N, C-alpha and C positions, 0 to 999 in steps of 0.2 A: 587344495589338499596336496600334500607332497607325494612324491612317487612312493609306492609300496613295493617291498620285496617279499616274496613268499618263502617262508622258512619252515622247518620242522623242528619243534622243541619238545622236550620231555620235562614236565613239571609235576610236582606233588599233587595227588588226588584232591586234597583239601583246597588247594589253590584253584584247581579247575572248578570245583564246586562253588568257591567264592566268586569266581568270574561269571559263572553261569547264573548265580543268584543275583549278581549286579545287573546282568542283562534282563533277567526276569522282573526285577524291580524297576526297570527303566533307567537305571543309573549308568548304563553303557549301551551303545548301539549293538555291540557284538562282543564275543569273547576276545577277538582280535583287537578291538578298540580298547577293551579293558586292559589287556596285556600291554598294548602300545602306550597307553596312558601311564601305566606303572613304570615302564622302562624310561619314558620321557621324564617323569618326575624324578626318578633316581639319577638319571644323567644330569638333570638340572641341579639337583642337590649336590652332586659331586662337583660340578663346575663352580657352584657358589662356595663350597668348602675350599676348593683349590684357590679361588680368588682371595678368599679370606686369609688362607695360609700365606699366599704370596704377599699380601698387604702387611700382615703381621711380621713376616720375615724382613720385609723392606725396612720396617721400623727399627729392628734390632741389628741390621746389617753393620751399622757403625760401631757396634760394641766389640768388634774384633772377630776374626775368623773362627776361633774356638767357641765363643759364645753363640755366634750365628749358627754354626753347625749343630751344636747341642740343641738350640731352640728349634731348628729345622727338623731334626729327628724326633724330638718330643712332640711337636705340633703334628707332624705327619702321623705318628703312632696314635695320638689322641683322636685324630680324625679318621683313622683307618685307611690312610693313603700310603701307597708305597712310593718311595722316592729313589730314583737311580742317581748315580753320580752326575749324570747329564742334567738333572734338575737343580743342581746346586746353584746355578746362576740365574734361575728364572725369576727370582724375587728382586727386581731392580726398582 
């Protein structure tokens, strides 16, 4: 098991109820475990989306800088990712 950090968060009441219900049903060991799993899943999904974006952009890189930049911005918007100017060279 990886090291854990204790934090304080504020979440919507219905989400607390969902986490507690998952624990009561035996689908999670604790509310912390439930929240940890949800955050891990979202981080993994984001990483997979980012990898996909980088691969797709690598495929269009040869189309020229204007086409590449337009594709980069459209793809990021579609995936809900924000790209800074520093990200422009990450799809190699």
